[in-house]
C-alpha positions as CSV (number, residue, x, y, z in Angstrom):
1,X,54.6,-44.2,-10.9
2,X,51.9,-41.7,-10.6
3,X,52.8,-38.3,-9.3
4,X,49.6,-36.7,-8.3
5,X,51.4,-33.6,-7.2
6,X,51.3,-32.5,-10.8
7,X,47.6,-32.9,-10.9
8,X,45.1,-30.0,-10.5
9,X,43.1,-31.5,-7.7
10,X,40.9,-28.5,-6.8
11,X,39.5,-26.7,-9.8
12,X,38.5,-23.6,-7.9
13,X,42.0,-23.0,-6.4
14,X,43.2,-22.7,-2.8
15,X,40.3,-20.5,-1.7
16,X,36.6,-20.8,-2.5
17,X,33.4,-19.1,-1.6
18,X,31.3,-22.1,-2.6
19,X,29.9,-24.6,-0.2
20,X,29.9,-27.3,-2.9
21,X,33.3,-27.9,-4.4
22,X,34.2,-30.1,-7.3
23,X,37.4,-32.2,-7.1
24,X,39.1,-33.5,-10.2
25,X,41.6,-36.3,-10.5
26,X,43.8,-35.6,-13.5
27,X,46.5,-38.3,-13.1
28,X,47.0,-41.3,-15.3
29,X,45.5,-44.6,-14.5
30,X,46.1,-45.9,-11.0
31,X,45.6,-49.3,-9.3
32,X,44.1,-47.6,-6.3
33,X,43.3,-44.1,-5.0
34,X,41.9,-42.5,-1.9
35,X,40.4,-39.0,-1.6
36,X,40.3,-37.5,2.0
37,X,39.2,-34.2,3.3
38,X,40.8,-33.2,6.7
39,X,39.8,-30.3,9.0
40,X,42.2,-27.9,10.6
41,X,43.0,-30.5,13.3
42,X,43.9,-33.1,10.6
43,X,40.8,-35.1,11.4
44,X,39.4,-36.9,8.4
45,X,35.9,-35.7,7.9
46,X,35.3,-37.4,4.5
47,X,36.9,-40.1,2.4
48,X,36.0,-42.1,-0.7
49,X,37.8,-44.4,-3.2
50,X,35.2,-45.1,-5.8
51,X,34.8,-41.9,-7.9
52,X,37.8,-40.3,-9.4
53,X,36.0,-37.0,-9.7
54,X,33.5,-36.0,-7.0
55,X,31.7,-33.1,-5.3
56,X,31.6,-32.3,-1.6
57,X,29.4,-29.9,0.3
58,X,31.1,-28.1,3.2
59,X,28.9,-27.4,6.1
60,X,31.2,-24.9,7.8
61,X,33.8,-22.4,6.7
62,X,37.4,-22.8,7.7
63,X,40.8,-24.2,6.6
64,X,40.8,-27.7,5.2
65,X,43.4,-30.1,3.6
66,X,42.6,-32.2,0.6
67,X,44.7,-35.4,0.5
68,X,44.9,-37.7,-2.5
69,X,46.7,-41.0,-2.1
70,X,47.5,-43.0,-5.3
71,X,48.9,-46.5,-5.5
72,X,50.2,-47.9,-8.8
73,X,52.5,-50.9,-9.3
74,X,52.8,-51.2,-5.5
75,X,54.1,-47.7,-5.2
76,X,52.2,-45.1,-3.3
77,X,52.3,-41.3,-3.6
78,X,50.4,-38.6,-1.9
79,X,49.4,-35.0,-2.8
80,X,48.1,-32.6,-0.2
81,X,46.6,-29.2,-0.9
82,X,45.2,-26.5,1.4
83,X,41.7,-25.2,0.8
84,X,40.2,-22.2,2.6
85,X,36.4,-22.3,2.5
86,X,34.8,-18.9,2.9
87,X,31.1,-18.5,3.6
88,X,30.3,-14.9,2.7
89,X,27.8,-13.4,5.1
90,X,25.6,-12.2,2.2
91,X,21.8,-11.5,2.7
92,X,19.6,-11.0,-0.2
93,X,16.1,-9.6,-0.9
94,X,13.4,-12.2,-1.5
95,X,13.0,-13.6,-5.0
96,X,9.8,-11.6,-5.5
97,X,8.7,-8.3,-4.0
98,X,5.2,-7.0,-4.6
99,X,4.1,-3.4,-4.3
100,X,1.1,-1.3,-5.4
101,X,1.4,1.0,-8.3
102,X,2.4,4.4,-7.3
103,X,4.3,3.2,-4.2
104,X,7.9,2.4,-3.5
105,X,9.8,-0.4,-1.8
106,X,13.3,-0.5,-0.3
107,X,15.3,-3.5,-1.5
108,X,17.5,-4.9,1.3
109,X,20.9,-6.7,0.9
110,X,23.9,-6.8,3.1
111,X,27.3,-8.4,3.8
112,X,29.2,-7.1,0.7
113,X,31.5,-4.3,-0.1
114,X,30.3,-3.9,-3.7
115,X,26.7,-3.8,-4.9
116,X,25.4,-3.4,-8.4
117,X,21.8,-3.4,-9.5
118,X,20.9,-3.7,-13.1
119,X,19.0,-2.2,-14.8
120,X,19.1,1.0,-13.0
121,X,15.5,1.9,-13.9
122,X,13.5,3.5,-11.1
123,X,16.2,3.0,-8.5
124,X,17.3,5.7,-6.1
125,X,20.9,4.5,-6.3
126,X,22.0,1.3,-8.2
127,X,25.3,1.0,-6.3
128,X,24.2,0.6,-2.7
129,X,22.8,-2.3,-0.6
130,X,19.3,-0.9,0.0
131,X,18.1,1.3,-2.9
132,X,14.5,2.4,-3.1
133,X,12.7,1.1,-6.1
134,X,9.7,3.0,-7.6
135,X,8.9,1.2,-10.9
136,X,5.6,1.9,-12.6
137,X,5.5,-1.6,-14.1
138,X,6.9,-5.0,-13.1
139,X,10.7,-5.4,-13.6
140,X,13.5,-7.9,-12.8
141,X,16.6,-6.5,-11.2
142,X,20.0,-8.4,-11.2
143,X,22.0,-7.8,-8.1
144,X,25.7,-8.5,-8.1
145,X,27.5,-8.5,-4.7
146,X,31.2,-8.9,-3.9
147,X,33.3,-9.1,-0.8
148,X,36.9,-10.0,-1.4
149,X,37.0,-13.0,-3.8
150,X,33.4,-13.9,-3.1
151,X,30.7,-12.9,-5.5
152,X,27.0,-13.7,-5.7
153,X,24.5,-12.8,-8.4
154,X,20.7,-12.9,-7.7
155,X,17.6,-11.9,-9.7
156,X,15.0,-9.9,-7.8
157,X,11.5,-9.6,-9.3
158,X,9.5,-6.5,-8.4
159,X,5.9,-7.0,-9.3
160,X,3.8,-3.9,-9.6
161,X,0.2,-4.5,-8.8
162,X,-2.3,-2.1,-10.3
163,X,-5.0,-0.7,-8.0
164,X,-8.6,-1.3,-8.8
165,X,-10.5,2.0,-9.5
166,X,-13.1,3.2,-7.0
167,X,-15.4,6.2,-6.8
168,X,-18.3,7.4,-4.8
169,X,-21.2,9.9,-4.6
170,X,-22.6,11.9,-1.7
171,X,-26.0,13.5,-0.9
172,X,-26.7,16.2,1.5
173,X,-29.8,15.4,3.6
174,X,-31.8,18.0,5.6
175,X,-34.9,18.0,7.7
176,X,-36.3,21.0,9.4
177,X,-34.5,22.3,12.5
178,X,-31.7,19.7,12.2
179,X,-28.2,20.0,10.9
180,X,-27.3,18.8,7.5
181,X,-26.4,15.1,7.2
182,X,-24.3,13.5,4.4
183,X,-25.0,10.2,2.9
184,X,-22.1,8.3,1.2
185,X,-22.5,5.7,-1.5
186,X,-20.2,3.9,-3.8
187,X,-20.5,4.7,-7.5
188,X,-22.6,2.3,-9.5
189,X,-19.6,1.0,-11.4
190,X,-17.7,-0.1,-8.3
191,X,-17.5,-3.9,-8.0
192,X,-17.4,-4.6,-4.3
193,X,-16.2,-8.2,-4.8
194,X,-12.8,-6.8,-6.0
195,X,-12.2,-5.2,-2.6
196,X,-11.8,-6.4,1.0
197,X,-12.2,-3.1,2.9
198,X,-13.7,0.3,2.4
199,X,-12.8,3.3,4.7
200,X,-14.1,6.8,4.5
201,X,-11.9,9.7,5.8
202,X,-14.4,12.4,6.5
203,X,-11.8,15.2,6.6
204,X,-12.4,16.0,10.3
205,X,-10.5,13.1,11.9
206,X,-13.5,10.7,11.6
207,X,-13.1,7.4,9.8
208,X,-16.2,5.5,8.7
209,X,-16.2,1.9,7.3
210,X,-18.2,-0.2,5.0
211,X,-19.9,0.0,1.6
212,X,-22.8,1.9,3.0
213,X,-21.7,3.8,6.1
214,X,-24.2,5.5,8.4
215,X,-25.3,9.0,7.6
216,X,-22.8,11.5,9.0
217,X,-23.3,14.9,10.7
218,X,-20.4,17.3,10.9
219,X,-20.0,19.0,14.3
220,X,-18.8,22.2,12.6
221,X,-20.8,23.8,9.8
222,X,-20.3,26.6,7.3
223,X,-17.1,24.7,6.3
224,X,-15.7,22.8,3.4
225,X,-14.4,19.2,4.0
226,X,-12.5,16.8,1.8
227,X,-13.9,13.3,1.9
228,X,-11.5,10.5,0.9
229,X,-12.6,7.0,0.0
230,X,-9.8,4.4,0.6
231,X,-10.7,1.1,-1.0
232,X,-8.3,-1.8,-0.3
233,X,-8.2,-4.8,-2.7
234,X,-7.1,-8.3,-1.6
235,X,-3.5,-7.5,-2.5
236,X,-3.4,-4.7,0.0
237,X,-3.4,-2.0,-2.7
238,X,-5.5,1.1,-1.9
239,X,-7.4,3.1,-4.4
240,X,-8.3,6.7,-3.4
241,X,-11.1,8.9,-4.5
242,X,-11.6,12.4,-3.0
243,X,-14.5,14.9,-3.2
244,X,-15.2,18.2,-1.4
245,X,-18.4,19.0,0.4
246,X,-19.5,22.3,1.8
247,X,-21.8,22.1,4.8
248,X,-24.0,25.2,5.0
249,X,-24.4,27.1,8.3
250,X,-26.8,27.7,9.8
251,X,-29.1,25.0,8.6
252,X,-32.7,25.8,7.6
253,X,-34.5,26.5,10.8
254,X,-37.8,28.2,9.9
255,X,-39.5,30.0,12.8
256,X,-42.8,28.8,14.1
257,X,-44.0,32.3,15.1
258,X,-43.8,35.7,13.4
259,X,-45.1,39.0,14.6
260,X,-45.4,41.4,11.6
261,X,-45.9,44.6,13.6
262,X,-42.9,46.6,12.2
263,X,-40.8,46.5,15.3
264,X,-37.9,44.8,13.5
265,X,-38.2,41.6,15.6
266,X,-39.6,38.5,14.0
267,X,-41.5,40.6,11.5
268,X,-41.0,38.2,8.6
269,X,-40.8,34.4,7.9
270,X,-37.0,34.3,7.9
271,X,-35.0,31.4,6.6
272,X,-31.2,31.2,7.1
273,X,-30.6,30.0,3.5
274,X,-31.5,32.6,0.8
275,X,-33.0,31.9,-2.6
276,X,-35.2,29.0,-1.4
277,X,-38.4,27.9,-3.1
278,X,-41.3,28.6,-0.7
279,X,-45.0,28.0,-0.7
280,X,-47.3,29.0,2.1
281,X,-50.9,28.0,2.6
282,X,-53.6,29.2,5.0
283,X,-55.6,26.8,7.2
284,X,-58.1,26.2,4.4
285,X,-55.4,25.1,1.9
286,X,-55.3,28.2,-0.2
287,X,-51.8,29.3,-1.4
288,X,-51.2,32.8,0.0
289,X,-47.6,33.1,-0.9
290,X,-45.2,31.5,-3.5
291,X,-41.6,32.3,-4.5
292,X,-38.9,30.5,-6.4
293,X,-36.3,33.0,-5.0
294,X,-37.4,33.7,-1.5
295,X,-35.8,36.8,0.1
296,X,-37.2,36.5,3.6
297,X,-40.0,39.0,2.9
298,X,-43.2,37.3,3.7
299,X,-44.7,39.2,6.6
300,X,-43.9,42.7,5.3
301,X,-47.6,42.8,4.3
302,X,-49.2,44.0,7.5
303,X,-52.6,42.9,6.2
304,X,-51.7,39.2,6.7
305,X,-54.4,37.8,9.0
306,X,-53.3,36.3,12.2
307,X,-53.5,32.5,12.4
308,X,-51.7,29.3,11.6
309,X,-50.1,28.8,8.2
310,X,-48.4,25.9,6.6
311,X,-45.3,25.9,4.4
312,X,-43.1,23.8,2.1
313,X,-39.6,24.9,1.1
314,X,-36.7,23.6,-0.9
315,X,-33.2,25.0,-0.4
316,X,-30.6,25.6,-3.2
317,X,-28.6,22.8,-1.7
318,X,-31.4,20.3,-2.2
319,X,-32.8,20.1,1.3
320,X,-36.6,20.3,1.7
321,X,-38.9,20.5,4.6
322,X,-42.5,21.5,5.6
323,X,-44.1,22.7,8.8
324,X,-46.3,25.4,10.2
325,X,-45.8,29.0,11.3
326,X,-48.2,31.1,13.5
327,X,-48.8,34.8,12.7
328,X,-49.5,36.7,15.9
329,X,-50.8,40.2,16.0
């Protein structure tokens, strides 16, 4: 007679945290056998008599009974064991997390009383559910979680995506009697096909967009601004490049009338920016004045004839303009 009570029916014991459980029949040969799984109300939810050893996947936690009925030589015996199925309420981070180089990501797990992340490289705390990871290169972390008898182990891959370098140049533009404008252009070595978006933080609260944004005029001059290019690649990683630009004030605004009479008012051809290059012609095209380091002194010569004169000037900041000025006496 077979005595299945001496058999180890459930290899994982009387409690399990696994949904799929292996059942092992260790008795001697039998003429017939019947495996049955019963719920807490003794309802049979599964039975089979073809495989001595089998696996079953539980769909809900709870208390179950495992019944094995064995018949041999017209004698029948039964063995019943209790099995508690526990579904731990664990949540895990995704298998792969991507972040841009230089950034951080918070890894999220829950449902356990014990957490262990290995290796501990670039983790704010390797023994909590939600450490902040700041690796400089891709890495695989192994997370071990426990709650009571339940344990889960999961690998989490953190992929570090390098940003694509980006740079830019700027040019100050000036026309007579208008404020300075700034023109922004990407550096020649920037491959625009490797990016999906370009934004330009002008340092005054204004954001421009595109590879060739419109020329920009600052509302406030005589001030230094920090311009930041933010170039975003298809992975969402942002490359930054910053440069400072000083906007002179006031802009070049040459007068169109001077009165060199010694009264201290409009006596000279006065330009707001010092040290400009200046050339002045009379109405017949003769150069009457030239300076590479102009000091606002043309007009001190009281012998300058009255009439209309023409000028061309270049400022130290690279702006240039031409126009006319009338000398009145």
